[in-house]
C-alpha positions in Angstrom: 29.8 10.7 -23.6 31.9 11.4 -20.5 30.7 13.7 -17.8 33.4 16.3 -18.4 32.5 16.8 -22.1 29.5 19.1 -21.4 29.0 22.0 -19.1 26.7 21.7 -16.0 25.2 24.1 -13.6 28.5 24.1 -11.8 29.9 26.1 -14.7 27.1 28.7 -15.0 28.4 31.5 -12.9 26.2 34.4 -11.5 22.7 34.2 -12.8 21.1 36.8 -10.5 18.5 38.8 -12.6 19.3 36.8 -15.7 16.7 35.0 -17.8 17.2 31.2 -18.3 15.5 29.2 -21.0 15.2 25.7 -19.4 14.0 22.7 -21.4 12.2 20.3 -19.1 9.9 17.3 -19.4 6.3 18.2 -18.5 4.9 15.4 -20.8 3.2 13.8 -17.7 0.2 11.4 -17.7 -3.1 13.3 -17.0 -6.6 12.1 -16.2 -9.5 14.4 -15.6 -7.2 17.4 -15.4 -5.1 15.7 -12.7 -1.4 14.5 -13.0 -1.5 10.8 -12.4 2.3 10.3 -12.1 4.5 13.2 -11.0 7.9 11.4 -11.5 9.0 13.8 -14.3 8.0 16.9 -12.3 10.1 15.7 -9.4 13.0 15.1 -11.8 13.2 18.7 -12.8 13.0 20.1 -9.2 16.7 20.2 -8.4 17.6 22.3 -11.5 14.7 24.7 -11.2 15.1 25.1 -7.4 18.9 25.7 -7.7 18.6 28.4 -10.5 15.6 30.1 -9.0 17.2 30.2 -5.6 20.2 32.0 -7.2 17.9 34.7 -8.5 17.5 33.6 -12.2 14.1 34.2 -13.9 13.2 30.9 -15.5 11.1 30.3 -18.6 10.4 26.5 -18.7 10.1 25.1 -22.2 8.3 21.8 -22.8 6.0 19.9 -25.1 2.9 18.0 -24.3 1.5 15.2 -26.5 1.6 15.6 -30.3 -0.3 18.7 -31.5 1.7 18.7 -34.7 2.4 22.4 -34.9 -1.2 23.5 -34.2 -2.8 25.2 -31.2 -5.0 22.5 -29.7 -6.5 23.3 -26.3 -6.4 19.7 -25.2 -2.6 19.8 -25.4 -2.2 23.0 -23.4 0.4 23.0 -20.6 -1.9 25.2 -18.5 -3.3 22.3 -16.4 0.3 21.2 -15.5 1.1 24.5 -13.8 -0.7 24.0 -10.5 0.7 20.4 -10.0 4.2 21.7 -10.8 3.9 24.5 -8.3 2.8 21.9 -5.7 5.9 19.7 -6.4 8.3 22.7 -6.4 6.7 24.3 -3.4 6.8 27.7 -5.1 4.7 30.0 -7.2 4.7 29.1 -11.0 3.2 31.4 -13.6 1.9 30.5 -17.1 2.6 32.5 -20.3 1.0 31.7 -23.6 3.8 33.5 -25.6 7.1 35.0 -24.4 6.6 38.7 -23.9 9.7 40.9 -23.3 7.8 43.5 -21.2 6.2 40.8 -19.0 9.6 39.0 -18.6 11.3 42.3 -17.6 8.8 42.8 -14.8 9.2 39.3 -13.4 10.9 39.3 -9.9 14.2 37.4 -9.6 13.6 33.7 -8.9 10.3 33.7 -10.8 9.3 30.4 -12.6 7.2 30.6 -15.7 5.8 27.8 -17.8 5.6 28.7 -21.5 2.8 27.1 -23.6 3.4 23.8 -25.4 6.5 24.3 -27.6 4.9 22.0 -30.2 2.1 24.4 -30.9 4.7 26.3 -33.0 5.1 24.8 -36.5 8.9 25.5 -36.3 9.6 23.5 -33.2 9.8 20.0 -34.6 11.4 21.3 -37.8 14.2 22.8 -35.7 13.5 26.1 -37.6 16.6 28.4 -37.2 14.5 31.5 -37.3 12.3 30.3 -34.4 15.4 29.3 -32.4 17.0 32.7 -32.9 13.7 34.5 -32.0 13.2 32.4 -28.8 16.9 32.7 -27.8 16.5 36.5 -27.8 14.5 36.2 -24.6 17.2 34.4 -22.6 20.7 34.9 -21.3 21.5 31.2 -21.0 20.0 27.8 -22.0 19.7 24.7 -19.8 18.6 21.3 -21.1 17.2 19.1 -18.4 15.1 16.8 -20.6 17.1 13.7 -21.5 13.9 12.0 -22.5 13.6 14.4 -25.4 17.3 14.5 -26.2 16.9 12.1 -29.2 14.9 14.8 -31.0 16.6 17.7 -32.9 13.9 20.3 -32.2 14.2 24.1 -31.4 13.9 23.7 -27.7 16.1 20.5 -27.4 18.9 21.4 -29.9 18.4 24.6 -31.8 18.7 27.0 -28.8 22.1 25.5 -27.8 23.6 27.2 -30.9 22.5 30.7 -29.8 23.1 30.8 -26.0 25.7 29.6 -23.4 24.3 26.1 -22.8 24.4 23.7 -19.9 23.1 20.3 -18.8 20.6 20.5 -15.9 21.0 18.3 -12.8 18.7 15.6 -14.1 20.4 15.5 -17.5 23.8 15.4 -15.8 22.8 12.5 -13.6 21.4 10.6 -16.6 24.5 11.1 -18.7 26.9 10.3 -15.9 25.0 7.0 -15.1 24.9 6.0 -18.8 28.6 6.7 -19.2 29.3 4.4 -16.3 27.0 1.7 -17.7 28.2 1.6 -21.3 30.6 4.4 -22.1 33.3 3.3 -19.7 31.9 0.4 -17.8 33.6 -1.9 -15.3 33.6 -5.5 -16.8 32.1 -8.0 -16.8 29.0 -6.3 -18.2 25.6 -7.9 -18.6 22.6 -6.6 -20.6 19.0 -7.8 -20.2 17.1 -7.1 -23.4 13.5 -8.2 -23.3 10.2 -7.2 -24.9 7.9 -8.6 -27.5 9.7 -8.2 -30.8 13.3 -8.6 -32.0 12.5 -6.3 -35.0 12.1 -3.3 -32.6 15.4 -3.9 -31.0 17.7 -5.1 -33.8 20.1 -2.1 -33.4 20.2 -2.5 -29.7 21.1 -6.2 -30.0 23.8 -5.6 -32.6 25.3 -2.9 -30.4 25.1 -4.9 -27.2 27.0 -8.0 -28.5 29.9 -5.7 -29.2 29.9 -4.1 -25.8 28.8 -6.6 -23.2 30.1 -9.9 -21.9 26.6 -11.4 -21.2 23.5 -10.7 -23.3 20.3 -12.1 -21.6 17.4 -12.3 -24.0 13.8 -12.4 -22.6 10.2 -11.7 -23.5 8.8 -12.6 -26.9 12.2 -11.9 -28.4 13.6 -15.0 -26.8 11.0 -17.1 -28.8 12.4 -15.8 -32.0 16.0 -16.6 -31.0 14.9 -20.1 -29.9 13.0 -20.7 -33.2 16.1 -19.6 -35.1 18.0 -22.3 -33.3 15.5 -24.9 -34.4 13.3 -25.0 -31.3 9.6 -25.6 -31.9 7.9 -22.7 -29.9 4.3 -23.8 -30.6 2.0 -20.9 -31.0 4.2 -18.5 -29.1 4.6 -14.9 -30.3 7.5 -15.3 -32.7 9.1 -13.5 -35.8 10.0 -16.6 -37.8 11.1 -14.5 -40.8 13.9 -13.0 -38.7 15.8 -16.4 -38.3 18.7 -15.3 -40.6 19.0 -11.9 -38.8 19.1 -13.7 -35.4 21.7 -16.1 -36.6 23.8 -13.2 -37.8 23.5 -11.6 -34.3 24.5 -14.9 -32.6 27.5 -15.2 -35.0 28.6 -11.6 -34.1 28.3 -12.4 -30.4 30.6 -15.4 -30.9 33.2 -13.2 -32.6 33.0 -10.6 -29.9 33.2 -13.2 -27.1 29.8 -12.3 -25.8 27.7 -15.1 -24.2 24.1 -15.0 -25.3 21.7 -16.5 -22.7 18.4 -18.0 -23.8 16.0 -19.7 -21.5 16.2 -23.5 -21.4 13.1 -23.9 -19.3 9.9 -21.9 -19.8 6.4 -21.4 -18.5 3.7 -22.2 -21.1 -0.1 -21.9 -21.3 -2.7 -22.6 -24.0 -4.3 -19.2 -23.6 -3.0 -15.8 -22.7 -5.0 -14.5 -19.7 -4.6 -14.1 -16.0 -3.9 -17.3 -14.1 -4.6 -19.9 -16.7 -3.4 -23.5 -16.3 0.3 -23.5 -16.9 3.2 -25.9 -17.3 6.9 -25.4 -16.7 8.8 -27.3 -19.3 12.1 -27.7 -21.1 12.1 -25.5 -24.3 12.1 -28.7 -26.4 8.8 -29.8 -24.8 6.5 -27.0 -25.8 3.4 -28.4 -27.4 2.1 -27.0 -30.7 -1.0 -25.5 -29.0 1.0 -23.9 -26.2 2.7 -20.5 -26.0 5.8 -19.4 -24.0 4.8 -16.6 -21.6 7.7 -16.5 -19.1 11.2 -17.8 -18.4 11.3 -20.8 -16.1 12.8 -21.0 -12.6 15.9 -23.0 -13.5 16.9 -20.5 -16.1 16.3 -17.6 -13.7 18.5 -19.2 -11.1 21.3 -19.6 -13.7 20.8 -16.0 -14.8 21.1 -14.9 -11.2 24.4 -16.7 -10.9 25.6 -14.8 -14.1 24.7 -11.5 -12.5 26.7 -12.4 -9.4 29.9 -12.6 -11.6 29.2 -9.2 -13.2 30.1 -5.6 -12.2 27.7 -3.7 -14.5 24.1 -4.3 -15.7 22.0 -2.5 -18.3 18.4 -3.6 -18.4 15.7 -2.8 -21.0 12.5 -4.9 -21.3 10.9 -7.6 -19.2 11.6 -11.4 -19.3 8.0 -12.4 -19.6 4.4 -11.1 -19.9 4.9 -9.5 -16.5 1.6 -7.5 -16.5 -0.4 -10.7 -16.4 -0.2 -13.1 -13.4 1.7 -15.5 -13.0 4.0 -14.5 -15.9 5.8 -11.9 -13.8 7.9 -14.4 -11.8 11.1 -14.4 -13.8 11.2 -10.6 -14.2 10.5 -10.1 -10.5 13.0 -12.7 -9.4 15.9 -11.5 -11.5 15.2 -7.8 -10.7 15.3 -8.6 -7.0 18.7 -10.4 -7.5 20.0 -7.3 -9.3 18.7 -5.0 -6.6 20.3 -7.1 -3.8 23.7 -7.1 -5.6 23.4 -3.4 -6.2 22.7 -2.7 -2.5 25.7 -4.9 -1.5 27.8 -2.7 -3.7 28.7 -5.5 -6.1 26.8 -4.3 -9.1 26.2 -1.0 -10.9 22.7 -1.4 -12.4 21.1 1.0 -14.9 17.6 0.4 -16.3 15.4 2.3 -18.7 12.3 2.3 -20.9 8.7 2.4 -20.1 8.0 -1.3 -19.7 11.2 -1.7 -17.7 10.3 1.0 -15.2 6.8 -0.5 -14.8 8.3 -4.0 -14.2 10.9 -2.8 -11.7 8.2 -0.8 -9.8 6.0 -4.0 -9.9 8.9 -5.9 -8.4 9.3 -3.2 -5.8 13.0 -2.6 -6.6 13.1 0.5 -8.8 14.7 2.5 -5.9 17.4 -0.1 -5.3 18.9 0.1 -8.8 21.8 2.5 -9.3 19.9 4.5 -11.8 16.5 4.1 -13.5 15.9 6.2 -16.6 12.3 7.4 -17.3 13.3 8.1 -20.9 11.9 5.7 -23.4 13.0 6.5 -26.9 16.2 8.4 -25.8 17.3 5.5 -23.7 16.8 3.0 -26.5 18.7 5.2 -29.0 21.5 5.5 -26.5 21.6 1.7 -26.2 21.7 1.6 -30.0 24.8 3.7 -29.9 23.2 6.6 -31.8 24.3 10.2 -31.1 21.5 12.1 -29.3 21.1 15.6 -30.9 20.1 17.2 -27.6 23.2 15.9 -25.9 25.6 16.5 -28.8 24.5 20.2 -28.9 25.7 20.6 -25.3 29.1 19.3 -26.1 29.9 21.8 -28.9 
């Protein structure tokens, strides 16, 4: 997916007085009617500001939660309107349903949030009739929600078949960064793949061994790899039944000349809680009543040395149980190494997925990576090498 295979706002021409249907991500965390994290609102600001300043009337399309095609008040986008207006620094209106007469009376540059697109039963079915009816209100379509690009819904994919279609600035940044990281990366390339379960990332692992030079396995997944290699991991989280699958992945890595890095020293404890008694041991010294909860310092130092030889890094998932002290040490240490190499201009670093963003924020380095994607499912499917319907629709 190279940056020149889809149109951007640079290609859009004069939009004065025209109506744009803009798919954005307003699926923000809320508590007591307040937005608790406005990252996604800030992400859509460049696109909305640019188009509104050029005189376009904008109807913002978005989903919130999973109302499953029913009108459920608790999933209304109404409460997001005021926080969005505050972030944008301009007036934002709310419209329950698109109304042609009301749209015609909007001043140029107006910004309107339409009610939750998933209240319509046709949205998630990508109903062609709904797409056609919605498209009738607009003169052009912009998709600025990479986080929803793995869904083929009316507002993410269907509309692109009815209107001139463009990637918004956030989508453009995301696709350009991802292309540099795995589409046409500079080698050597390293990938950090962590998290609890191998089963949830099998497709990612199979794809990565074909594309990267170094595959660093962390989290509970590393235990499954170690066990498949005959290491006794005690009572660690482990999917023993996946031993054959893991060995297939290791064999594929050998064929592709990809080095798989597993921890050789680990931090263990007898119970999983904050600050229990711990030991740092060689992986062959884990007692049967102990569980592996983080990668050890010697392994982290070796992994840091690996990153120093690389030009590109893709990161998805933590190395240990980073939310619980002291099992955040490995993730924080390696993230700080990656951030320092990025700042020195030696490494292009792209990270994504919910846990990953939280881990990098915890390490205080999210701003120092080349690009951090807030998309969870879409980022994972991109790592799996799957085509994303919302992106594919922009390239046709």
